[in-house]
C-alpha positions in Angstrom: 36.0 -19.7 -0.5 33.7 -22.0 -2.7 33.0 -20.5 -6.1 29.5 -21.0 -7.2 28.3 -20.9 -10.8 24.7 -21.2 -11.1 22.5 -21.1 -14.3 19.3 -19.5 -13.3 15.9 -19.7 -15.1 13.4 -17.3 -14.4 9.8 -18.6 -14.9 6.5 -17.8 -13.4 4.1 -20.9 -14.1 0.6 -19.3 -14.2 -2.5 -21.1 -13.5 -5.7 -19.8 -15.2 -3.6 -16.9 -16.1 -6.2 -15.2 -18.6 -5.3 -11.8 -19.6 -2.8 -9.8 -17.4 -4.0 -6.7 -18.0 -7.7 -7.4 -17.4 -9.2 -5.7 -14.6 -12.7 -7.4 -13.4 -14.4 -6.2 -10.2 -16.4 -8.6 -7.9 -18.6 -7.4 -5.2 -17.7 -9.2 -1.9 -20.1 -10.4 0.7 -19.3 -7.3 3.2 -22.6 -5.6 4.1 -23.6 -2.5 2.5 -23.2 0.6 4.5 -21.4 4.2 4.4 -17.9 2.9 4.1 -15.2 5.7 4.1 -12.0 3.9 4.1 -10.1 0.4 3.5 -6.5 -0.8 3.8 -5.0 -4.0 3.3 -1.7 -6.2 3.8 0.9 -6.3 1.5 0.0 -9.7 0.0 -3.9 -8.1 -0.1 -5.0 -11.1 2.0 -5.6 -9.1 5.0 -8.1 -6.3 4.7 -9.9 -3.9 6.9 -12.8 -1.6 5.9 -14.2 1.1 8.0 -17.4 2.9 8.4 -19.0 5.7 10.6 -20.3 5.0 13.9 -17.6 2.4 15.0 -18.2 -0.1 11.9 -15.3 -1.9 11.0 -14.9 -5.3 9.0 -12.1 -7.7 8.9 -11.6 -10.1 6.3 -8.4 -12.5 6.5 -9.0 -14.1 3.1 -8.9 -11.6 0.6 -12.6 -10.5 1.1 -14.0 -13.7 0.6 -15.7 -13.4 4.3 -16.0 -10.6 6.6 -16.6 -10.2 10.3 -17.1 -7.0 12.4 -14.5 -5.7 14.9 -15.2 -5.3 18.6 -14.7 -2.0 20.6 -13.8 -0.3 17.0 -13.1 3.4 17.1 -16.0 5.8 15.9 -16.1 8.5 13.5 -14.6 9.4 10.4 -11.4 7.3 10.2 -7.9 7.9 8.6 -6.2 4.3 8.2 -2.9 2.4 7.7 -1.7 -1.4 8.0 1.4 -2.9 8.7 2.9 -5.4 5.8 1.5 -8.3 7.5 -2.0 -6.8 8.4 -1.8 -7.5 12.1 -1.2 -4.0 13.3 -3.8 -1.7 12.3 -4.0 2.2 13.0 -7.0 4.6 12.8 -7.1 8.4 13.3 -10.4 9.9 14.0 -11.1 12.9 12.5 -11.8 15.3 15.4 -10.6 12.7 18.0 -7.7 10.3 18.8 -5.5 7.6 17.3 -6.4 4.0 17.9 -4.4 0.9 17.4 -5.0 -2.8 16.8 -2.3 -5.4 17.0 -4.7 -8.3 16.4 -5.8 -7.8 12.9 -8.4 -5.2 13.9 -10.3 -7.8 16.4 -9.7 -5.3 19.3 -8.6 -1.6 19.7 -7.0 0.5 22.2 -6.5 4.3 22.1 -3.1 5.7 21.8 -1.9 8.7 23.8 -2.1 11.0 20.7 -4.0 14.2 21.3 -7.5 14.9 20.0 -7.1 16.3 16.5 -8.4 16.8 13.0 -6.5 14.1 11.9 -6.5 14.0 8.0 -3.9 11.2 7.4 -2.1 8.5 8.7 1.0 6.5 7.5 2.7 3.3 8.6 6.1 1.6 8.3 5.8 -1.9 6.9 6.5 -3.6 10.5 3.8 -1.2 12.0 6.2 0.6 14.4 6.7 3.8 13.0 4.0 5.9 12.4 3.1 9.5 11.1 0.1 11.6 11.2 -1.1 14.7 9.9 -3.8 17.4 11.3 -5.4 19.8 9.6 -5.8 22.4 12.6 -4.2 25.8 13.2 -2.3 26.6 14.9 0.7 24.0 14.9 1.8 21.4 15.8 0.2 19.6 12.8 2.4 16.6 12.3 3.1 13.8 14.9 5.3 10.7 14.6 5.6 7.5 17.0 8.5 5.1 16.6 7.2 2.6 19.3 3.8 1.6 17.5 1.8 4.4 19.0 2.7 4.1 22.6 4.3 7.8 22.7 4.2 10.6 20.3 6.5 13.3 19.1 5.5 16.7 17.5 7.7 18.0 14.5 7.8 21.2 13.0 6.4 21.4 9.4 5.2 24.5 7.2 1.5 24.5 8.0 -0.9 23.8 5.0 -4.3 22.7 4.9 -2.9 19.2 4.6 -4.5 16.6 2.3 -2.6 13.2 2.3 0.5 11.4 3.8 2.5 8.5 2.5 5.7 6.9 3.7 8.4 4.3 2.4 8.4 0.8 4.1 10.9 1.8 6.6 9.1 4.8 7.5 12.0 7.2 6.9 10.8 8.8 3.7 7.6 10.9 3.9 5.7 12.8 1.5 2.9 15.3 2.6 0.5 17.2 0.0 -2.0 20.0 1.0 -4.9 21.6 -0.6 -3.2 25.0 -0.3 -0.4 24.0 -2.3 2.3 23.1 -0.3 4.2 19.4 -0.8 6.9 18.3 1.4 9.4 15.4 1.6 11.5 14.3 4.6 14.3 11.6 4.4 14.5 11.2 8.3 11.1 10.4 9.6 10.0 14.1 9.8 13.0 15.5 11.6 13.2 18.0 9.1 11.3 18.9 5.7 12.0 20.1 2.1 9.3 22.1 0.5 9.1 21.2 -3.2 8.4 23.7 -6.0 5.0 22.0 -6.7 2.7 25.0 -6.0 -0.4 23.3 -6.8 -3.4 22.0 -4.9 -3.0 18.2 -4.4 -5.0 15.5 -2.3 -3.3 12.5 -2.7 0.1 11.0 -2.1 1.9 7.5 -2.3 5.3 5.9 -2.1 7.3 3.0 -3.4 8.7 0.5 -0.8 12.3 2.2 -0.9 10.6 5.8 -1.1 12.6 6.7 -4.3 9.6 6.8 -6.3 6.9 9.5 -4.9 3.8 10.7 -6.4 1.0 13.3 -5.4 -1.9 14.0 -7.5 -5.6 15.6 -7.7 -7.6 15.4 -10.9 -5.6 15.3 -14.3 -2.6 16.8 -12.3 0.1 14.1 -11.4 3.5 14.7 -10.3 6.0 11.7 -9.9 9.5 12.0 -8.4 12.1 9.0 -9.1 14.7 10.3 -6.9 13.3 10.6 -3.2 11.6 14.0 -4.2 14.5 16.2 -5.2 12.8 16.3 -8.9 9.3 16.3 -10.1 7.8 15.5 -13.6 3.9 16.2 -14.4 1.9 13.3 -16.0 -1.2 13.9 -17.7 -3.6 11.4 -16.2 -7.5 10.8 -16.3 -9.6 12.8 -13.8 -8.3 10.6 -10.8 -8.8 11.1 -7.0 -7.1 8.8 -4.4 -4.1 6.9 -5.8 -2.3 3.8 -4.8 1.2 2.7 -5.9 3.0 -0.7 -5.9 5.9 -1.3 -3.9 8.2 -1.3 -7.0 6.6 1.8 -8.3 5.5 0.3 -11.6 1.9 -0.1 -11.1 -0.8 2.7 -10.1 -4.4 2.5 -9.3 -6.8 5.4 -8.9 -10.6 5.9 -8.6 -12.4 8.7 -10.7 -12.4 12.1 -9.4 -15.6 14.2 -10.2 -16.7 16.4 -7.4 -17.4 14.5 -4.3 -16.0 11.3 -5.9 -19.1 10.3 -8.0 -17.1 9.2 -11.0 -17.7 5.6 -10.6 -14.4 4.7 -12.9 -11.2 3.1 -11.8 -8.1 3.8 -13.3 -4.9 1.4 -13.5 -1.5 2.1 -15.1 1.4 -0.7 -15.5 3.7 1.5 -17.2 4.6 4.2 -14.2 1.8 5.9 -15.5 2.3 6.5 -19.1 -1.0 4.7 -20.2 -4.1 4.1 -18.4 -7.0 1.6 -18.4 -10.1 2.5 -17.6 -13.0 0.3 -15.8 -16.3 1.2 -14.5 -17.9 -0.6 -11.5 -21.6 -1.2 -12.0 -24.1 -0.1 -9.6 -22.0 2.2 -7.6 -23.1 5.8 -6.6 -20.5 7.2 -4.6 -16.7 6.4 -3.7 -15.7 6.7 0.0 -14.6 9.9 1.1 -11.3 9.2 2.6 -9.6 6.3 1.3 -11.7 4.7 -1.2 -8.9 2.4 -2.7 -6.0 0.1 -1.2 -3.5 -2.0 -3.2 -1.4 -5.1 -2.8 2.2 -4.6 -2.7 2.4 -5.9 -6.2 -0.3 -3.8 -7.3 -2.4 -6.9 -8.6 -5.0 -7.1 -6.0 -7.1 -4.1 -5.5 -9.8 -3.2 -2.8 -12.7 -0.4 -3.3 -15.3 0.8 -0.9 -18.2 2.5 -1.7 -20.0 5.0 0.6 -23.5 3.7 0.8 -22.9 0.5 -1.1 -20.4 -2.7 -0.8 -16.7 -3.4 -1.0 -15.4 -4.7 -4.3 -12.0 -6.7 -5.2 -10.2 -6.9 -8.5 -7.2 -9.6 -8.9 -5.0 -9.7 -11.8 -2.5 -12.3 -12.7 0.9 -11.6 -10.6 4.1 -12.1 -12.6 6.7 -11.7 -10.2 10.3 -11.4 -11.3 12.7 -13.8 -9.5 16.2 -12.2 -8.6 19.3 -13.7 -7.5 22.2 -12.8 -5.5 25.2 -14.5 -4.3 26.6 -14.4 -0.6 29.8 -16.3 -0.3 28.6 -19.9 -1.1 24.8 -19.2 -0.7 22.3 -17.9 -2.9 19.6 -15.5 -2.2 16.4 -15.6 -4.2 14.1 -12.8 -3.8 10.5 -11.6 -5.6 8.1 -9.0 -4.7 5.5 -10.3 -2.4 2.6 -11.5 -4.7 -1.2 -11.2 -4.2 -1.7 -14.9 -5.1 0.6 -17.9 -3.7 3.8 -18.6 -5.5 6.5 -21.3 -4.5 9.9 -21.5 -5.5 11.0 -24.6 -6.9 14.3 -26.1 -8.2 15.5 -28.6 -10.9 18.6 -30.2 -12.5 17.3 -31.1 -15.5 14.6 -28.9 -16.3 12.2 -31.8 -16.5 11.9 -32.8 -12.7 10.9 -30.0 -10.2 10.5 -29.9 -6.4 9.6 -27.4 -4.1 12.4 -25.6 -2.2 11.7 -26.3 1.5 13.0 -23.2 3.1 10.3 -20.9 3.9 10.6 -17.3 2.6 10.7 -14.3 4.9 9.5 -11.2 4.2 12.1 -8.3 3.9 10.4 -5.1 5.3 12.6 -2.6 3.8 11.7 -3.6 0.1 8.5 -6.1 0.6 10.4 -8.9 -1.3 10.1 -12.3 -0.3 13.5 -13.9 0.6 14.8 -17.3 0.6 18.6 -18.3 1.1 19.9 -21.5 0.1 23.2 -23.5 0.2 23.4 -25.3 -3.1 24.9 -28.8 -3.3 25.5 -28.8 -7.0 27.5 -26.5 -9.4 24.4 -26.0 -11.6 20.8 -25.9 -11.4 17.6 -24.1 -12.6 14.9 -22.2 -10.4 11.5 -20.9 -11.0 8.3 -19.6 -9.3 5.2 -21.7 -9.6 1.8 -20.3 -8.7 -0.4 -22.4 -6.3 
């Protein structure tokens, strides 16, 4: 077996980097309407925004331009997206569940029953779906492992459910309710474990691997770093709906005050220890269902406003380049970034060239991966922004 000894240089070359912590919001060209929810792909390029009355707009360029969808579902929608943004799922509150496999251009209704759906979650590949309903009597929890073609019901303790989140593979689920119940499943909802968090919570989030889970409402947030076995309370601002980066380090939330009328957004880049506040101008009300979406790296944020427009925020990614060896090959990986990065190699630190192998997205951890067979015994590698 060939021995590989490589010197690895990890560099992220930033173009027009500015301040890494700066959070600036820009209103997009999307129309002004009663937006209720938004979702995005892992890289933040594919966006889908939803309003009442079957109004769905799609952007394939990070919100620069928007186009309306056809035969979109009507009603108040709960939405989820696959990692590549091609598979979208929309659950109608008081109706059925709809799917799009062409980035929201066209929609078909699945076989799911009409329910008072309150939340839906999707695995990264878009095949595993989980949905919660807030209707008594049970069943109130449904799953599909074939992209919504068929649905199964699974028993769960009844609550007036608020939100649901899942890991990238769909197996780890966390659900929280307004009656004080928070449940965790490690087997795609086949069985549930009730936590000791007996408090009203409305928002849930999960890291890509499901090890880091979060549930929140107002100044109350609980974090688990071991798949929901133990929980720690974190002091937060008055936040509403939350998002979480794939590695669990970056959080974003909209302000919570009454009916989402606090016009601030909040961002944490240190697992919730500290928060940065930013106020969006000319905004009256947040969307009530899912006002915020985040890219996998947490640097691209999209916010929708009830009676207003759609806003985006982009901070500079600084992806960490990871290296693993397999026999005589090298596997490089980095969290899928919200701006374009290219893997480069050099033998002398002066002359750099692009690695021609295209990265593939690992759907279990949302890492871009490149496997190469080195021809020399030493070398240098870096990520360069484009």
